[in-house]
N, CA, C and O atoms as a MOPAC input file, in Angstrom:
PM7 MOZYME 1SCF
protein

 N    130.38700 1    20.54000 1   -24.29100 1
 C    130.72900 1    20.98700 1   -22.96600 1
 C    132.25400 1    21.14000 1   -22.85900 1
 O    132.99300 1    20.18200 1   -23.08600 1
 N    132.71300 1    22.32600 1   -22.51800 1
 C    134.15100 1    22.55200 1   -22.39000 1
 C    134.65800 1    22.00100 1   -21.06600 1
 O    133.88500 1    21.74300 1   -20.14300 1
 N    135.95200 1    21.83100 1   -20.99500 1
 C    136.58400 1    21.24300 1   -19.80900 1
 C    136.43500 1    22.16100 1   -18.59800 1
 O    136.45700 1    23.38500 1   -18.72900 1
 N    136.28500 1    21.55900 1   -17.42600 1
 C    136.22400 1    22.31000 1   -16.17900 1
 C    137.59700 1    22.92900 1   -15.92300 1
 O    138.58800 1    22.20400 1   -15.84000 1
 N    137.67500 1    24.26100 1   -15.79600 1
 C    138.98000 1    24.92100 1   -15.64200 1
 C    139.76900 1    24.46100 1   -14.41500 1
 O    140.98500 1    24.28800 1   -14.49800 1
 N    139.10900 1    24.26300 1   -13.30100 1
 C    139.83400 1    23.86300 1   -12.08900 1
 C    140.39200 1    22.44100 1   -12.20300 1
 O    141.51200 1    22.16700 1   -11.77200 1
 N    139.60600 1    21.55400 1   -12.78200 1
 C    140.07900 1    20.18500 1   -12.99200 1
 C    141.24900 1    20.18700 1   -13.96400 1
 O    142.25300 1    19.50900 1   -13.74300 1
 N    141.11300 1    20.95000 1   -15.04000 1
 C    142.18800 1    21.03800 1   -16.03000 1
 C    143.45100 1    21.60600 1   -15.39600 1
 O    144.54200 1    21.07900 1   -15.61300 1
 N    143.31600 1    22.67200 1   -14.62000 1
 C    144.47500 1    23.29000 1   -13.96300 1
 C    145.16400 1    22.27900 1   -13.03100 1
 O    146.39100 1    22.18200 1   -13.01100 1
 N    144.37600 1    21.54000 1   -12.27300 1
 C    144.93700 1    20.55000 1   -11.34800 1
 C    145.68200 1    19.45500 1   -12.10300 1
 O    146.76800 1    19.04700 1   -11.69200 1
 N    145.10800 1    18.97900 1   -13.20000 1
 C    145.75300 1    17.91800 1   -13.98000 1
 C    147.03600 1    18.41700 1   -14.63600 1
 O    148.04800 1    17.71500 1   -14.64000 1
 N    146.99700 1    19.63100 1   -15.19100 1
 C    148.18500 1    20.20100 1   -15.82900 1
 C    149.29600 1    20.43500 1   -14.80000 1
 O    150.46300 1    20.15100 1   -15.06800 1
 N    148.93700 1    20.94100 1   -13.65000 1
 C    149.91200 1    21.20200 1   -12.59200 1
 C    150.51700 1    19.90100 1   -12.07100 1
 O    151.72500 1    19.81900 1   -11.84800 1
 N    149.67900 1    18.89000 1   -11.88000 1
 C    150.17000 1    17.59700 1   -11.40100 1
 C    151.15000 1    16.98400 1   -12.39700 1
 O    152.18100 1    16.44000 1   -11.99900 1
 N    150.83700 1    17.06700 1   -13.67600 1
 C    151.72400 1    16.50600 1   -14.69700 1
 C    153.03600 1    17.28100 1   -14.74000 1
 O    154.10500 1    16.68600 1   -14.88000 1
 N    152.96000 1    18.61000 1   -14.62000 1
 C    154.15700 1    19.44800 1   -14.61000 1
 C    155.05400 1    19.07200 1   -13.42700 1
 O    156.26700 1    18.92500 1   -13.57900 1
 N    154.44900 1    18.92100 1   -12.26200 1
 C    155.21300 1    18.54400 1   -11.06500 1
 C    155.88700 1    17.18400 1   -11.24600 1
 O    157.04200 1    16.99500 1   -10.86400 1
 N    155.15300 1    16.24800 1   -11.83300 1
 C    155.70100 1    14.91000 1   -12.08200 1
 C    156.91400 1    14.97700 1   -13.01400 1
 O    157.93200 1    14.33100 1   -12.76300 1
 N    156.79900 1    15.76500 1   -14.09500 1
 C    157.90500 1    15.87700 1   -15.04400 1
 C    159.12100 1    16.55200 1   -14.41400 1
 O    160.25600 1    16.14600 1   -14.66100 1
 N    158.88800 1    17.57600 1   -13.60500 1
 C    159.99900 1    18.25100 1   -12.94800 1
 C    160.70200 1    17.32300 1   -11.95500 1
 O    161.92400 1    17.37100 1   -11.81400 1
 N    159.93000 1    16.48300 1   -11.27300 1
 C    160.52200 1    15.52300 1   -10.34000 1
 C    161.36800 1    14.49600 1   -11.10600 1
 O    162.48200 1    14.17400 1   -10.69100 1
 N    160.83900 1    13.98600 1   -12.21600 1
 C    161.59900 1    13.03900 1   -13.03400 1
 C    162.88100 1    13.66900 1   -13.56400 1
 O    163.92300 1    13.01500 1   -13.62000 1
 N    162.80500 1    14.92500 1   -13.94800 1
 C    163.98100 1    15.63100 1   -14.45200 1
 C    165.04200 1    15.74100 1   -13.36200 1
 O    166.23100 1    15.55300 1   -13.61800 1
 N    164.60900 1    16.04200 1   -12.16900 1
 C    165.53300 1    16.16000 1   -11.04500 1
 C    166.19000 1    14.81600 1   -10.72900 1
 O    167.39200 1    14.74600 1   -10.47400 1
 N    165.39500 1    13.76700 1   -10.75000 1
 C    165.90900 1    12.42400 1   -10.44400 1
 C    166.94700 1    11.97600 1   -11.46600 1
 O    167.92700 1    11.32200 1   -11.10800 1
 N    166.74100 1    12.32200 1   -12.73800 1
 C    167.63300 1    11.82900 1   -13.78900 1
 C    168.79400 1    12.76600 1   -14.08800 1
 O    169.55800 1    12.51200 1   -15.02000 1
 N    168.94500 1    13.83700 1   -13.32700 1
 C    170.00400 1    14.81500 1   -13.60200 1
 C    171.38800 1    14.17800 1   -13.61300 1
 O    172.20800 1    14.48700 1   -14.47800 1
 N    171.64900 1    13.30500 1   -12.67300 1
 C    172.97000 1    12.67600 1   -12.59100 1
 C    173.24100 1    11.79600 1   -13.81200 1
 O    174.37400 1    11.73400 1   -14.29000 1
 N    172.21800 1    11.12100 1   -14.31600 1
 C    172.39000 1    10.25600 1   -15.48500 1
 C    172.73500 1    11.04400 1   -16.74500 1
 O    173.32700 1    10.49600 1   -17.67600 1
 N    172.36800 1    12.32900 1   -16.78000 1
 C    172.63400 1    13.15800 1   -17.95800 1
 C    174.02400 1    13.79400 1   -17.92400 1
 O    174.47500 1    14.35400 1   -18.92300 1
 N    174.70000 1    13.71000 1   -16.78400 1
 C    176.03100 1    14.29800 1   -16.65200 1
 C    177.01800 1    13.60400 1   -17.58700 1
 O    176.79400 1    12.48100 1   -18.03800 1
 N    178.09800 1    14.29600 1   -17.86100 1
 C    179.15000 1    13.74000 1   -18.72500 1
 C    179.71500 1    12.46700 1   -18.10900 1
 O    179.86800 1    12.35700 1   -16.89200 1
 N    180.02000 1    11.51700 1   -18.97400 1
 C    180.61800 1    10.25500 1   -18.53300 1
 C    182.11300 1    10.46200 1   -18.41500 1
 O    182.76800 1    10.89200 1   -19.36500 1
 N    182.64700 1    10.15600 1   -17.25000 1
 C    184.07700 1    10.34100 1   -16.99100 1
 C    184.88700 1     9.23900 1   -17.68500 1
 O    184.49200 1     8.07300 1   -17.71200 1
 N    186.00400 1     9.63700 1   -18.23000 1
 C    186.92700 1     8.68200 1   -18.83400 1
 C    187.97900 1     8.32700 1   -17.78900 1
 O    188.92800 1     9.07500 1   -17.55000 1
 N    187.78300 1     7.17700 1   -17.18300 1
 C    188.70100 1     6.71200 1   -16.14600 1
 C    188.91000 1     5.21600 1   -16.36600 1
 O    188.15900 1     4.39200 1   -15.84600 1
 N    189.91000 1     4.88300 1   -17.12200 1
 C    190.15400 1     3.49200 1   -17.47700 1
 C    190.53000 1     2.63700 1   -16.26900 1
 O    190.42100 1     1.41200 1   -16.32400 1
 N    190.96200 1     3.25500 1   -15.19900 1
 C    191.34900 1     2.50500 1   -14.01400 1
 C    190.12800 1     1.90500 1   -13.31300 1
 O    190.16900 1     0.76300 1   -12.85500 1
 N    189.04700 1     2.67700 1   -13.23300 1
 C    187.90400 1     2.21300 1   -12.44300 1
 C    186.74600 1     1.70300 1   -13.30100 1
 O    185.87500 1     0.98700 1   -12.80600 1
 N    186.73500 1     2.05900 1   -14.55200 1
 C    185.61300 1     1.65700 1   -15.40100 1
 C    186.16400 1     1.03400 1   -16.67000 1
 O    186.94800 1     1.65700 1   -17.38600 1
 N    185.76100 1    -0.17500 1   -16.94300 1
 C    186.19400 1    -0.84600 1   -18.16200 1
 C    185.49700 1    -0.27300 1   -19.38700 1
 O    184.55200 1     0.50700 1   -19.26600 1
 N    185.96500 1    -0.66100 1   -20.56100 1
 C    185.43700 1    -0.13200 1   -21.81000 1
 C    183.94600 1    -0.40300 1   -21.96300 1
 O    183.19500 1     0.48900 1   -22.35800 1
 N    183.50600 1    -1.62900 1   -21.65300 1
 C    182.09300 1    -1.95100 1   -21.79700 1
 C    181.23700 1    -1.20200 1   -20.79200 1
 O    180.13300 1    -0.76600 1   -21.11700 1
 N    181.73900 1    -1.05000 1   -19.56900 1
 C    181.00800 1    -0.29000 1   -18.56400 1
 C    180.86800 1     1.16600 1   -19.00000 1
 O    179.81800 1     1.78000 1   -18.81100 1
 N    181.93200 1     1.71100 1   -19.58300 1
 C    181.87800 1     3.09100 1   -20.08400 1
 C    180.86700 1     3.20500 1   -21.21300 1
 O    180.12300 1     4.18300 1   -21.28500 1
 N    180.83600 1     2.21500 1   -22.09000 1
 C    179.85900 1     2.24200 1   -23.18600 1
 C    178.43900 1     2.18300 1   -22.62700 1
 O    177.55100 1     2.88400 1   -23.11200 1
 N    178.22500 1     1.35800 1   -21.62000 1
 C    176.91300 1     1.29000 1   -20.96900 1
 C    176.55400 1     2.63600 1   -20.35800 1
 O    175.42100 1     3.10100 1   -20.48300 1
 N    177.52400 1     3.26200 1   -19.69700 1
 C    177.28200 1     4.56500 1   -19.07700 1
 C    176.94900 1     5.60900 1   -20.13700 1
 O    176.07400 1     6.44900 1   -19.92800 1
 N    177.63600 1     5.56200 1   -21.26400 1
 C    177.37000 1     6.51900 1   -22.34600 1
 C    175.97900 1     6.28200 1   -22.94000 1
 O    175.28100 1     7.23100 1   -23.29600 1
 N    175.58500 1     5.01900 1   -23.04600 1
 C    174.25400 1     4.71000 1   -23.55500 1
 C    173.18300 1     5.20200 1   -22.57700 1
 O    172.17900 1     5.77500 1   -23.00000 1
 N    173.38500 1     4.98400 1   -21.28200 1
 C    172.44700 1     5.49600 1   -20.27300 1
 C    172.35600 1     7.02200 1   -20.34100 1
 O    171.27400 1     7.59800 1   -20.22700 1
 N    173.51300 1     7.66500 1   -20.52900 1
 C    173.53700 1     9.11400 1   -20.63000 1
 C    172.73000 1     9.58100 1   -21.84400 1
 O    171.92800 1    10.50900 1   -21.73300 1
 N    172.93600 1     8.95000 1   -22.98900 1
 C    172.21500 1     9.33300 1   -24.20600 1
 C    170.70500 1     9.12900 1   -24.04300 1
 O    169.90900 1     9.95500 1   -24.49100 1
 N    170.32500 1     8.03200 1   -23.40300 1
 C    168.89700 1     7.78000 1   -23.17700 1
 C    168.31600 1     8.80400 1   -22.20900 1
 O    167.20100 1     9.28500 1   -22.41200 1
 N    169.05900 1     9.14100 1   -21.15900 1
 C    168.58800 1    10.13300 1   -20.18700 1
 C    168.46300 1    11.50400 1   -20.83800 1
 O    167.53000 1    12.24900 1   -20.53800 1
 N    169.38800 1    11.84400 1   -21.72200 1
 C    169.31400 1    13.13100 1   -22.41800 1
 C    168.11800 1    13.17100 1   -23.36300 1
 O    167.44700 1    14.19700 1   -23.46600 1
 N    167.84500 1    12.06700 1   -24.05100 1
 C    166.68100 1    12.00600 1   -24.94000 1
 C    165.38700 1    12.13100 1   -24.14400 1
 O    164.45600 1    12.81800 1   -24.56500 1
 N    165.33300 1    11.46600 1   -22.99700 1
 C    164.14100 1    11.57400 1   -22.14900 1
 C    163.97000 1    13.00200 1   -21.64400 1
 O    162.84600 1    13.49300 1   -21.54600 1
 N    165.06000 1    13.66300 1   -21.32800 1
 C    164.97800 1    15.05400 1   -20.85600 1
 C    164.47000 1    15.96800 1   -21.96200 1
 O    163.67800 1    16.87400 1   -21.69900 1
 N    164.91400 1    15.74400 1   -23.19700 1
 C    164.39900 1    16.55100 1   -24.32100 1
 C    162.89400 1    16.35800 1   -24.47500 1
 O    162.16300 1    17.31800 1   -24.71900 1
 N    162.43600 1    15.11900 1   -24.33100 1
 C    160.99700 1    14.83500 1   -24.42500 1
 C    160.24300 1    15.51000 1   -23.27300 1
 O    159.16300 1    16.06400 1   -23.47800 1
 N    160.80900 1    15.46400 1   -22.07200 1
 C    160.18100 1    16.13100 1   -20.92000 1
 C    160.10200 1    17.63600 1   -21.14100 1
 O    159.08500 1    18.25900 1   -20.83500 1
 N    161.17200 1    18.22100 1   -21.67000 1
 C    161.20000 1    19.66000 1   -21.92500 1
 C    160.12200 1    20.04200 1   -22.93400 1
 O    159.44500 1    21.05600 1   -22.76600 1
 N    159.96400 1    19.24500 1   -23.96700 1
 C    158.92300 1    19.51200 1   -24.96100 1
 C    157.53500 1    19.40000 1   -24.33000 1
 O    156.65700 1    20.21600 1   -24.60900 1
 N    157.34000 1    18.39700 1   -23.48800 1
 C    156.03700 1    18.24600 1   -22.84000 1
 C    155.77200 1    19.38900 1   -21.86100 1
 O    154.64000 1    19.85800 1   -21.74900 1
 N    156.79800 1    19.83300 1   -21.15900 1
 C    156.63300 1    20.97500 1   -20.25700 1
 C    156.20800 1    22.21800 1   -21.02900 1
 O    155.38300 1    22.99400 1   -20.54700 1
 N    156.76100 1    22.41300 1   -22.21600 1
 C    156.37400 1    23.55400 1   -23.05400 1
 C    154.89900 1    23.42900 1   -23.45900 1
 O    154.16700 1    24.41900 1   -23.45300 1
 N    154.46800 1    22.22000 1   -23.80700 1
 C    153.06200 1    22.00000 1   -24.16300 1
 C    152.14500 1    22.29000 1   -22.97300 1
 O    151.07400 1    22.87700 1   -23.13000 1
 N    152.58300 1    21.87000 1   -21.77400 1
 C    151.79400 1    22.12800 1   -20.56800 1
 C    151.69600 1    23.62300 1   -20.29200 1
 O    150.63500 1    24.11700 1   -19.90900 1
 N    152.80100 1    24.34700 1   -20.48600 1
 C    152.78500 1    25.79700 1   -20.29300 1
 C    151.82900 1    26.47000 1   -21.27400 1
 O    151.09600 1    27.38800 1   -20.90800 1
 N    151.84300 1    26.01000 1   -22.51400 1
 C    150.92100 1    26.56400 1   -23.52000 1
 C    149.47600 1    26.27500 1   -23.13700 1
 O    148.60600 1    27.13100 1   -23.29900 1
 N    149.21900 1    25.07700 1   -22.63200 1
 C    147.86100 1    24.72300 1   -22.20000 1
 C    147.42600 1    25.59700 1   -21.03200 1
 O    146.27000 1    26.01700 1   -20.97200 1
 N    148.33500 1    25.87400 1   -20.10400 1
 C    148.00500 1    26.74800 1   -18.96900 1
 C    147.68600 1    28.16300 1   -19.46800 1
 O    146.77400 1    28.80900 1   -18.95100 1
 N    148.42500 1    28.64000 1   -20.45800 1
 C    148.13300 1    29.96600 1   -21.01700 1
 C    146.75700 1    29.97900 1   -21.67400 1
 O    146.00000 1    30.93800 1   -21.52400 1
 N    146.43300 1    28.89900 1   -22.41000 1
 C    145.09600 1    28.82400 1   -23.02700 1
 C    144.02800 1    28.79800 1   -21.94300 1
 O    142.96600 1    29.40000 1   -22.09900 1
 N    144.30600 1    28.11200 1   -20.86200 1
 C    143.36500 1    28.03400 1   -19.74000 1
 C    143.14100 1    29.42700 1   -19.15000 1
 O    142.00100 1    29.82800 1   -18.91400 1
 N    144.22600 1    30.16200 1   -18.91300 1
 C    144.13000 1    31.51100 1   -18.36500 1
 C    143.41100 1    32.47000 1   -19.31500 1
 O    142.73400 1    33.39900 1   -18.87600 1
 N    143.56600 1    32.23500 1   -20.62400 1
 C    142.92700 1    33.09600 1   -21.62900 1
 C    141.49800 1    32.67800 1   -21.94800 1
 O    140.82800 1    33.31400 1   -22.76100 1
 N    141.02900 1    31.60200 1   -21.30400 1
 C    139.68100 1    31.12500 1   -21.56500 1
 C    139.53800 1    30.37100 1   -22.88100 1
 O    138.43200 1    30.21500 1   -23.39800 1
 N    140.66100 1    29.90500 1   -23.42000 1
 C    140.64300 1    29.20800 1   -24.71200 1
 C    140.94200 1    27.71800 1   -24.57600 1
 O    141.03300 1    27.00600 1   -25.57700 1
 N    141.09400 1    27.24700 1   -23.34200 1
 C    141.40700 1    25.83600 1   -23.12300 1
 C    140.21200 1    24.98300 1   -23.53400 1
 O    139.06500 1    25.31400 1   -23.23100 1
 N    140.49200 1    23.88700 1   -24.22200 1
 C    139.43600 1    22.97500 1   -24.64100 1
 C    138.90600 1    23.27500 1   -26.03500 1
 O    138.00900 1    22.59400 1   -26.53300 1
 N    139.47200 1    24.30200 1   -26.65600 1
 C    139.06700 1    24.65900 1   -28.01300 1
 C    140.26600 1    24.48700 1   -28.93300 1
 O    141.38000 1    24.88500 1   -28.59100 1
 N    140.04000 1    23.89700 1   -30.09300 1
 C    141.10100 1    23.61000 1   -31.05500 1
 C    141.74000 1    24.91100 1   -31.54800 1
 O    141.03900 1    25.82900 1   -31.97500 1
 N    143.06700 1    24.98500 1   -31.48600 1
 C    143.76800 1    26.17600 1   -31.94700 1
 C    143.80000 1    26.27300 1   -33.47000 1
 O    144.12700 1    27.32800 1   -34.01400 1
 N    143.46600 1    25.19500 1   -34.15900 1
 C    143.47700 1    25.19500 1   -35.61500 1
 C    142.12200 1    25.57500 1   -36.19500 1
 O    142.02200 1    26.50400 1   -36.99700 1
 N    141.07300 1    24.85000 1   -35.78500 1
 C    139.74800 1    25.07600 1   -36.39900 1
 C    138.77500 1    25.79800 1   -35.47600 1
 O    137.75100 1    26.29900 1   -35.93900 1
 N    139.07000 1    25.86000 1   -34.18900 1
 C    138.19100 1    26.53500 1   -33.24300 1
 C    137.09000 1    25.67000 1   -32.67200 1
 O    136.32300 1    26.13100 1   -31.82600 1
 N    136.99200 1    24.42100 1   -33.11600 1
 C    135.98200 1    23.51400 1   -32.57600 1
 C    136.38800 1    23.05000 1   -31.18000 1
 O    137.55000 1    23.15100 1   -30.78900 1
 N    135.42100 1    22.54800 1   -30.45200 1
 C    135.68500 1    22.03500 1   -29.11800 1
 C    136.49200 1    20.74000 1   -29.20100 1
 O    136.22600 1    19.88800 1   -30.04900 1
 N    137.46400 1    20.60100 1   -28.32800 1
 C    138.24000 1    19.36400 1   -28.23400 1
 C    137.45100 1    18.42100 1   -27.34000 1
 O    136.99600 1    18.81200 1   -26.26500 1
 N    137.29100 1    17.18900 1   -27.77800 1
 C    136.51200 1    16.20500 1   -27.03400 1
 C    137.08600 1    16.01000 1   -25.63000 1
 O    138.30000 1    15.96800 1   -25.43400 1
 N    136.18000 1    15.89300 1   -24.66600 1
 C    136.58800 1    15.70400 1   -23.27100 1
 C    137.45300 1    14.45100 1   -23.11500 1
 O    138.38800 1    14.43900 1   -22.31500 1
 N    137.14600 1    13.40700 1   -23.86800 1
 C    137.93500 1    12.17400 1   -23.79100 1
 C    139.37200 1    12.42400 1   -24.24400 1
 O    140.30800 1    11.85400 1   -23.68200 1
 N    139.54800 1    13.26200 1   -25.24400 1
 C    140.90100 1    13.59300 1   -25.71700 1
 C    141.66000 1    14.36100 1   -24.63600 1
 O    142.83600 1    14.09200 1   -24.39400 1
 N    140.99800 1    15.30400 1   -23.99500 1
 C    141.63600 1    16.07200 1   -22.93300 1
 C    141.90400 1    15.20900 1   -21.71000 1
 O    142.83200 1    15.48000 1   -20.94700 1
 N    141.10900 1    14.18400 1   -21.52100 1
 C    141.33100 1    13.25400 1   -20.41600 1
 C    142.63800 1    12.49000 1   -20.64000 1
 O    143.41400 1    12.28100 1   -19.70800 1
 N    142.86700 1    12.07800 1   -21.87900 1
 C    144.08000 1    11.33900 1   -22.22600 1
 C    145.28900 1    12.27200 1   -22.26200 1
 O    146.36600 1    11.92400 1   -21.77900 1
 N    145.09900 1    13.46600 1   -22.84200 1
 C    146.19400 1    14.43000 1   -22.98400 1
 C    145.68300 1    15.81800 1   -22.61400 1
 O    145.15600 1    16.53200 1   -23.46600 1
 N    145.83600 1    16.20500 1   -21.34700 1
 C    145.29300 1    17.48900 1   -20.91200 1
 C    145.93200 1    18.69300 1   -21.60200 1
 O    145.39200 1    19.79600 1   -21.52300 1
 N    147.05900 1    18.50900 1   -22.27000 1
 C    147.72200 1    19.60600 1   -22.97100 1
 C    147.36600 1    19.64600 1   -24.45400 1
 O    147.93300 1    20.44200 1   -25.20200 1
 N    146.43400 1    18.79800 1   -24.88600 1
 C    146.06400 1    18.75800 1   -26.30200 1
 C    145.60600 1    20.13500 1   -26.77300 1
 O    144.77900 1    20.78300 1   -26.13200 1
 N    146.16000 1    20.57000 1   -27.90600 1
 C    145.83200 1    21.88800 1   -28.43600 1
 C    144.90600 1    21.80700 1   -29.64600 1
 O    144.31200 1    22.80500 1   -30.05400 1
 N    144.79300 1    20.62300 1   -30.20800 1
 C    143.96700 1    20.46400 1   -31.40800 1
 C    142.99300 1    19.30700 1   -31.23900 1
 O    143.23100 1    18.37600 1   -30.47000 1
 N    141.89700 1    19.39000 1   -31.97400 1
 C    140.89500 1    18.31500 1   -31.94500 1
 C    141.42500 1    17.10000 1   -32.73000 1
 O    142.43600 1    17.18300 1   -33.42700 1
 N    140.73000 1    16.00500 1   -32.59700 1
 C    141.14600 1    14.77100 1   -33.26700 1
 C    141.18100 1    14.97300 1   -34.78700 1
 O    142.10200 1    14.50300 1   -35.45600 1
 N    140.19000 1    15.66200 1   -35.32200 1
 C    140.12000 1    15.89600 1   -36.77100 1
 C    141.37300 1    16.63500 1   -37.25800 1
 O    141.98500 1    16.22900 1   -38.24600 1
 N    141.74900 1    17.70000 1   -36.57900 1
 C    142.93200 1    18.46700 1   -36.99100 1
 C    144.21600 1    17.67700 1   -36.74000 1
 O    145.15500 1    17.75700 1   -37.53200 1
 N    144.26600 1    16.92900 1   -35.66300 1
 C    145.45600 1    16.12800 1   -35.35200 1
 C    145.68700 1    15.06500 1   -36.41800 1
 O    146.82800 1    14.71000 1   -36.71500 1
 N    144.60300 1    14.56200 1   -36.98900 1
 C    144.74400 1    13.52600 1   -38.02000 1
 C    144.91300 1    14.12100 1   -39.40900 1
 O    145.02800 1    13.38600 1   -40.39000 1
 N    144.92800 1    15.44800 1   -39.50000 1
 C    145.13200 1    16.11200 1   -40.79200 1
 C    143.85900 1    16.37300 1   -41.54800 1
 O    143.90700 1    16.75600 1   -42.71700 1
 N    142.71500 1    16.17700 1   -40.91600 1
 C    141.43600 1    16.37900 1   -41.58900 1
 C    141.11100 1    17.82100 1   -41.90100 1
 O    140.40600 1    18.08900 1   -42.87400 1
 N    141.60500 1    18.76800 1   -41.10200 1
 C    141.33100 1    20.18900 1   -41.31500 1
 C    142.59600 1    20.92300 1   -41.72100 1
 O    142.94600 1    21.94900 1   -41.13700 1
 N    143.27500 1    20.39500 1   -42.72100 1
 C    144.55400 1    21.00100 1   -43.14600 1
 C    144.34800 1    22.30000 1   -43.84800 1
 O    145.31600 1    22.93500 1   -44.26700 1

């Protein structure tokens, strides 16, 4: 049984909205760290730089996930959602429940259909 298109669309859209909101919230943390020795000590600056690096890494991960969600939406629109892009078999509903943007079945993801 393939995934219900409306349920899949709702889940993909909700996840996309969540990621965009997180991206907006963390925008300030990704900004350049100002070098101002008067107001920020060396350790505070190092902490700020570490927060910036972590926020940038999280943004890269969000961007990658957004791309996966967009690809899943395209598969949904093309009537190919829920089918493995590698082998063509149906992707288990439980897998899509955990990761609605999954493009491959468990067998292909584990390297079984290389």
